[in-house]
Biopython code that builds the backbone (N, CA, C, O; Angstrom):
import numpy as np
from Bio.PDB.StructureBuilder import StructureBuilder

atoms = [
    (1, "LEU", "N", (2.526, 12.852, 26.261)),
    (1, "LEU", "CA", (2.101, 13.156, 24.908)),
    (1, "LEU", "C", (0.868, 12.336, 24.536)),
    (1, "LEU", "O", (-0.055, 12.856, 23.909)),
    (2, "GLN", "N", (0.846, 11.067, 24.916)),
    (2, "GLN", "CA", (-0.286, 10.210, 24.556)),
    (2, "GLN", "C", (-1.586, 10.692, 25.191)),
    (2, "GLN", "O", (-2.644, 10.613, 24.568)),
    (3, "ALA", "N", (-1.516, 11.190, 26.429)),
    (3, "ALA", "CA", (-2.724, 11.692, 27.092)),
    (3, "ALA", "C", (-3.275, 12.907, 26.361)),
    (3, "ALA", "O", (-4.487, 13.027, 26.182)),
    (4, "LEU", "N", (-2.399, 13.804, 25.941)),
    (4, "LEU", "CA", (-2.847, 14.992, 25.210)),
    (4, "LEU", "C", (-3.406, 14.621, 23.842)),
    (4, "LEU", "O", (-4.400, 15.196, 23.400)),
    (5, "GLN", "N", (-2.779, 13.676, 23.179)),
    (5, "GLN", "CA", (-3.284, 13.232, 21.878)),
    (5, "GLN", "C", (-4.640, 12.550, 22.022)),
    (5, "GLN", "O", (-5.500, 12.693, 21.152)),
    (6, "SER", "N", (-4.838, 11.818, 23.101)),
    (6, "SER", "CA", (-6.127, 11.165, 23.329)),
    (6, "SER", "C", (-7.248, 12.179, 23.498)),
    (6, "SER", "O", (-8.382, 11.935, 23.085)),
    (7, "ALA", "N", (-6.929, 13.315, 24.104)),
    (7, "ALA", "CA", (-7.937, 14.356, 24.335)),
    (7, "ALA", "C", (-8.139, 15.257, 23.129)),
    (7, "ALA", "O", (-9.078, 16.053, 23.112)),
    (8, "THR", "N", (-7.285, 15.154, 22.124)),
    (8, "THR", "CA", (-7.363, 16.082, 20.992)),
    (8, "THR", "C", (-7.507, 15.328, 19.673)),
    (8, "THR", "O", (-8.615, 14.950, 19.293)),
    (9, "ILE", "N", (-6.422, 15.115, 18.993)),
    (9, "ILE", "CA", (-6.461, 14.561, 17.637)),
    (9, "ILE", "C", (-7.068, 13.160, 17.585)),
    (9, "ILE", "O", (-7.810, 12.847, 16.654)),
    (10, "ASN", "N", (-6.765, 12.314, 18.568)),
    (10, "ASN", "CA", (-7.309, 10.955, 18.535)),
    (10, "ASN", "C", (-8.826, 10.955, 18.720)),
    (10, "ASN", "O", (-9.529, 10.181, 18.071)),
    (11, "SER", "N", (-9.331, 11.817, 19.600)),
    (11, "SER", "CA", (-10.780, 11.930, 19.783)),
    (11, "SER", "C", (-11.448, 12.438, 18.519)),
    (11, "SER", "O", (-12.509, 11.947, 18.132)),
    (12, "ALA", "N", (-10.833, 13.417, 17.877)),
    (12, "ALA", "CA", (-11.386, 13.956, 16.626)),
    (12, "ALA", "C", (-11.438, 12.876, 15.544)),
    (12, "ALA", "O", (-12.410, 12.790, 14.793)),
    (13, "LYS", "N", (-10.399, 12.063, 15.467)),
    (13, "LYS", "CA", (-10.387, 10.974, 14.481)),
    (13, "LYS", "C", (-11.491, 9.962, 14.772)),
    (13, "LYS", "O", (-12.168, 9.493, 13.857)),
    (14, "LEU", "N", (-11.668, 9.629, 16.045)),
    (14, "LEU", "CA", (-12.702, 8.674, 16.437)),
    (14, "LEU", "C", (-14.089, 9.181, 16.044)),
    (14, "LEU", "O", (-14.949, 8.401, 15.635)),
    (15, "LEU", "N", (-14.299, 10.485, 16.170)),
    (15, "LEU", "CA", (-15.581, 11.096, 15.805)),
    (15, "LEU", "C", (-15.695, 11.381, 14.308)),
    (15, "LEU", "O", (-16.709, 11.897, 13.837)),
    (16, "LYS", "N", (-14.643, 11.036, 13.572)),
    (16, "LYS", "CA", (-14.568, 11.321, 12.130)),
    (16, "LYS", "C", (-14.740, 12.819, 11.855)),
    (16, "LYS", "O", (-15.386, 13.228, 10.890)),
    (17, "ALA", "N", (-14.136, 13.621, 12.742)),
    (17, "ALA", "CA", (-14.208, 15.080, 12.616)),
    (17, "ALA", "C", (-12.818, 15.696, 12.578)),
    (17, "ALA", "O", (-12.659, 16.888, 12.840)),
    (18, "ASP", "N", (-11.805, 14.889, 12.253)),
    (18, "ASP", "CA", (-10.436, 15.389, 12.278)),
    (18, "ASP", "C", (-10.131, 16.350, 11.135)),
    (18, "ASP", "O", (-9.015, 16.859, 11.035)),
    (19, "ASP", "N", (-11.115, 16.601, 10.272)),
    (19, "ASP", "CA", (-10.935, 17.625, 9.241)),
    (19, "ASP", "C", (-11.306, 19.013, 9.758)),
    (19, "ASP", "O", (-11.133, 20.011, 9.058)),
    (20, "GLN", "N", (-11.829, 19.069, 11.015)),
    (20, "GLN", "CA", (-12.184, 20.362, 11.586)),
    (20, "GLN", "C", (-11.910, 20.478, 13.080)),
    (20, "GLN", "O", (-12.045, 21.562, 13.647)),
    (21, "LEU", "N", (-11.528, 19.377, 13.731)),
    (21, "LEU", "CA", (-11.260, 19.364, 15.169)),
    (21, "LEU", "C", (-9.934, 18.673, 15.464)),
    (21, "LEU", "O", (-9.389, 17.959, 14.622)),
    (22, "GLY", "N", (-9.422, 18.898, 16.678)),
    (22, "GLY", "CA", (-8.282, 18.137, 17.156)),
    (22, "GLY", "C", (-6.932, 18.790, 16.988)),
    (22, "GLY", "O", (-5.929, 18.261, 17.468)),
    (23, "GLN", "N", (-6.879, 19.937, 16.312)),
    (23, "GLN", "CA", (-5.619, 20.646, 16.111)),
    (23, "GLN", "C", (-5.862, 22.149, 16.221)),
    (23, "GLN", "O", (-6.962, 22.630, 15.948)),
    (24, "ILE", "N", (-4.847, 22.869, 16.614)),
    (24, "ILE", "CA", (-4.900, 24.327, 16.541)),
    (24, "ILE", "C", (-4.303, 24.684, 15.196)),
    (24, "ILE", "O", (-3.086, 24.690, 15.008)),
    (25, "LYS", "N", (-5.198, 24.983, 14.263)),
    (25, "LYS", "CA", (-4.805, 25.160, 12.877)),
    (25, "LYS", "C", (-5.834, 26.069, 12.206)),
    (25, "LYS", "O", (-7.014, 26.034, 12.555)),
    (26, "SER", "N", (-5.400, 26.867, 11.266)),
    (26, "SER", "CA", (-6.301, 27.768, 10.550)),
    (26, "SER", "C", (-7.482, 27.003, 9.958)),
    (26, "SER", "O", (-7.302, 25.986, 9.289)),
    (27, "GLY", "N", (-8.687, 27.503, 10.213)),
    (27, "GLY", "CA", (-9.886, 26.879, 9.691)),
    (27, "GLY", "C", (-10.480, 25.799, 10.578)),
    (27, "GLY", "O", (-11.567, 25.298, 10.287)),
    (28, "PHE", "N", (-9.793, 25.426, 11.656)),
    (28, "PHE", "CA", (-10.286, 24.405, 12.570)),
    (28, "PHE", "C", (-11.050, 25.061, 13.715)),
    (28, "PHE", "O", (-10.773, 26.204, 14.078)),
    (29, "LEU", "N", (-12.012, 24.334, 14.284)),
    (29, "LEU", "CA", (-12.728, 24.778, 15.470)),
    (29, "LEU", "C", (-11.890, 24.404, 16.684)),
    (29, "LEU", "O", (-11.294, 23.328, 16.721)),
    (30, "ALA", "N", (-11.841, 25.297, 17.686)),
    (30, "ALA", "CA", (-11.026, 24.971, 18.855)),
    (30, "ALA", "C", (-11.513, 25.701, 20.093)),
    (30, "ALA", "O", (-11.768, 26.905, 20.058)),
    (31, "ASP", "N", (-11.638, 24.973, 21.174)),
    (31, "ASP", "CA", (-11.759, 25.523, 22.511)),
    (31, "ASP", "C", (-10.423, 25.185, 23.156)),
    (31, "ASP", "O", (-9.988, 24.034, 23.115)),
    (32, "ILE", "N", (-9.772, 26.172, 23.746)),
    (32, "ILE", "CA", (-8.409, 25.949, 24.235)),
    (32, "ILE", "C", (-8.245, 26.421, 25.671)),
    (32, "ILE", "O", (-9.046, 27.202, 26.185)),
    (33, "ILE", "N", (-7.191, 25.929, 26.302)),
    (33, "ILE", "CA", (-6.761, 26.429, 27.603)),
    (33, "ILE", "C", (-5.348, 26.974, 27.450)),
    (33, "ILE", "O", (-4.588, 26.545, 26.581)),
    (34, "ALA", "N", (-5.014, 27.930, 28.314)),
    (34, "ALA", "CA", (-3.650, 28.464, 28.337)),
    (34, "ALA", "C", (-3.025, 28.118, 29.682)),
    (34, "ALA", "O", (-3.645, 28.279, 30.734)),
    (35, "VAL", "N", (-1.798, 27.644, 29.629)),
    (35, "VAL", "CA", (-1.046, 27.305, 30.836)),
    (35, "VAL", "C", (0.338, 27.924, 30.742)),
    (35, "VAL", "O", (0.817, 28.249, 29.655)),
    (36, "LYS", "N", (0.975, 28.081, 31.899)),
    (36, "LYS", "CA", (2.356, 28.576, 31.931)),
    (36, "LYS", "C", (3.278, 27.369, 31.847)),
    (36, "LYS", "O", (3.434, 26.632, 32.821)),
    (37, "GLY", "N", (3.873, 27.174, 30.714)),
    (37, "GLY", "CA", (4.784, 26.049, 30.553)),
    (37, "GLY", "C", (4.309, 25.107, 29.466)),
    (37, "GLY", "O", (3.269, 25.309, 28.839)),
    (38, "ASN", "N", (5.093, 24.088, 29.269)),
    (38, "ASN", "CA", (4.848, 23.115, 28.215)),
    (38, "ASN", "C", (4.364, 21.806, 28.841)),
    (38, "ASN", "O", (5.143, 21.125, 29.508)),
    (39, "PRO", "N", (3.096, 21.440, 28.639)),
    (39, "PRO", "CA", (2.601, 20.199, 29.238)),
    (39, "PRO", "C", (3.274, 18.941, 28.695)),
    (39, "PRO", "O", (3.180, 17.877, 29.309)),
    (40, "LEU", "N", (3.948, 19.049, 27.558)),
    (40, "LEU", "CA", (4.691, 17.896, 27.049)),
    (40, "LEU", "C", (5.953, 17.655, 27.872)),
    (40, "LEU", "O", (6.463, 16.536, 27.926)),
    (41, "GLU", "N", (6.451, 18.707, 28.508)),
    (41, "GLU", "CA", (7.637, 18.584, 29.357)),
    (41, "GLU", "C", (7.263, 18.363, 30.818)),
    (41, "GLU", "O", (7.982, 17.684, 31.551)),
    (42, "ASN", "N", (6.123, 18.943, 31.245)),
    (42, "ASN", "CA", (5.698, 18.832, 32.639)),
    (42, "ASN", "C", (4.173, 18.864, 32.679)),
    (42, "ASN", "O", (3.568, 19.935, 32.616)),
    (43, "ILE", "N", (3.560, 17.703, 32.782)),
    (43, "ILE", "CA", (2.100, 17.595, 32.751)),
    (43, "ILE", "C", (1.448, 18.364, 33.897)),
    (43, "ILE", "O", (0.275, 18.725, 33.800)),
    (44, "ALA", "N", (2.177, 18.623, 34.973)),
    (44, "ALA", "CA", (1.634, 19.336, 36.133)),
    (44, "ALA", "C", (1.218, 20.767, 35.808)),
    (44, "ALA", "O", (0.421, 21.346, 36.547)),
    (45, "VAL", "N", (1.732, 21.357, 34.727)),
    (45, "VAL", "CA", (1.318, 22.727, 34.382)),
    (45, "VAL", "C", (-0.173, 22.786, 34.069)),
    (45, "VAL", "O", (-0.764, 23.864, 34.119)),
    (46, "LEU", "N", (-0.788, 21.665, 33.750)),
    (46, "LEU", "CA", (-2.226, 21.636, 33.474)),
    (46, "LEU", "C", (-3.063, 21.857, 34.730)),
    (46, "LEU", "O", (-4.269, 22.085, 34.637)),
    (47, "GLU", "N", (-2.433, 21.791, 35.904)),
    (47, "GLU", "CA", (-3.140, 22.027, 37.163)),
    (47, "GLU", "C", (-3.386, 23.506, 37.418)),
    (47, "GLU", "O", (-4.190, 23.849, 38.285)),
    (48, "ASP", "N", (-2.718, 24.388, 36.689)),
    (48, "ASP", "CA", (-2.852, 25.831, 36.894)),
    (48, "ASP", "C", (-3.232, 26.494, 35.569)),
    (48, "ASP", "O", (-2.392, 27.103, 34.906)),
    (49, "VAL", "N", (-4.496, 26.370, 35.197)),
    (49, "VAL", "CA", (-4.991, 26.932, 33.938)),
    (49, "VAL", "C", (-5.088, 28.445, 34.074)),
    (49, "VAL", "O", (-5.695, 28.953, 35.017)),
    (50, "GLN", "N", (-4.489, 29.163, 33.130)),
    (50, "GLN", "CA", (-4.495, 30.622, 33.145)),
    (50, "GLN", "C", (-5.808, 31.179, 32.602)),
    (50, "GLN", "O", (-6.362, 32.125, 33.162)),
    (51, "PHE", "N", (-6.303, 30.599, 31.518)),
    (51, "PHE", "CA", (-7.617, 30.964, 30.998)),
    (51, "PHE", "C", (-8.131, 29.879, 30.064)),
    (51, "PHE", "O", (-7.383, 29.017, 29.603)),
    (52, "VAL", "N", (-9.426, 29.947, 29.800)),
    (52, "VAL", "CA", (-10.096, 29.061, 28.852)),
    (52, "VAL", "C", (-10.662, 29.935, 27.742)),
    (52, "VAL", "O", (-11.230, 30.992, 28.019)),
    (53, "MET", "N", (-10.515, 29.511, 26.494)),
    (53, "MET", "CA", (-11.158, 30.199, 25.380)),
    (53, "MET", "C", (-12.189, 29.245, 24.786)),
    (53, "MET", "O", (-11.859, 28.146, 24.339)),
    (54, "LYS", "N", (-13.445, 29.690, 24.792)),
    (54, "LYS", "CA", (-14.561, 28.895, 24.266)),
    (54, "LYS", "C", (-15.349, 29.764, 23.314)),
    (54, "LYS", "O", (-15.784, 30.857, 23.677)),
    (55, "ASP", "N", (-15.534, 29.290, 22.104)),
    (55, "ASP", "CA", (-16.276, 30.040, 21.083)),
    (55, "ASP", "C", (-15.722, 31.448, 20.895)),
    (55, "ASP", "O", (-16.473, 32.394, 20.659)),
    (56, "GLY", "N", (-14.394, 31.577, 21.004)),
    (56, "GLY", "CA", (-13.740, 32.866, 20.783)),
    (56, "GLY", "C", (-13.798, 33.824, 21.953)),
    (56, "GLY", "O", (-13.316, 34.951, 21.847)),
    (57, "LYS", "N", (-14.382, 33.400, 23.078)),
    (57, "LYS", "CA", (-14.475, 34.249, 24.269)),
    (57, "LYS", "C", (-13.543, 33.707, 25.339)),
    (57, "LYS", "O", (-13.465, 32.497, 25.555)),
    (58, "VAL", "N", (-12.835, 34.615, 26.011)),
    (58, "VAL", "CA", (-11.880, 34.229, 27.049)),
    (58, "VAL", "C", (-12.565, 34.260, 28.408)),
    (58, "VAL", "O", (-13.245, 35.226, 28.754)),
    (59, "PHE", "N", (-12.373, 33.188, 29.174)),
    (59, "PHE", "CA", (-12.893, 33.069, 30.530)),
    (59, "PHE", "C", (-11.728, 32.808, 31.465)),
    (59, "PHE", "O", (-10.802, 32.075, 31.119)),
    (60, "LYS", "N", (-11.768, 33.395, 32.632)),
    (60, "LYS", "CA", (-10.717, 33.166, 33.627)),
    (60, "LYS", "C", (-11.200, 32.142, 34.615)),
    (60, "LYS", "O", (-10.475, 31.793, 35.547)),
]
sb = StructureBuilder()
sb.init_structure("model")
sb.init_model(0)
sb.init_chain("A")
sb.init_seg("    ")
for serial, (resi, resn, name, xyz) in enumerate(atoms, 1):
    if name == "N":
        sb.init_residue(resn, " ", resi, " ")
    sb.init_atom(name, np.array(xyz, "f"), 0.0, 1.0, " ", f" {name:<3s}", serial, name[0])
structure = sb.get_structure()
């Protein structure tokens, strides 16, 4: 959990941009990855990224 928070909400707070970054939430900016499974339960699922969404466009 700490590793994921460091890459998301904690980084946004450090940049003083946590009012628009760091969470998947309505009105926030987000580039995301999709994985099969819950990385909070098994961090290894991050090794098999299903797709990346950047600026609203999906990339495989």
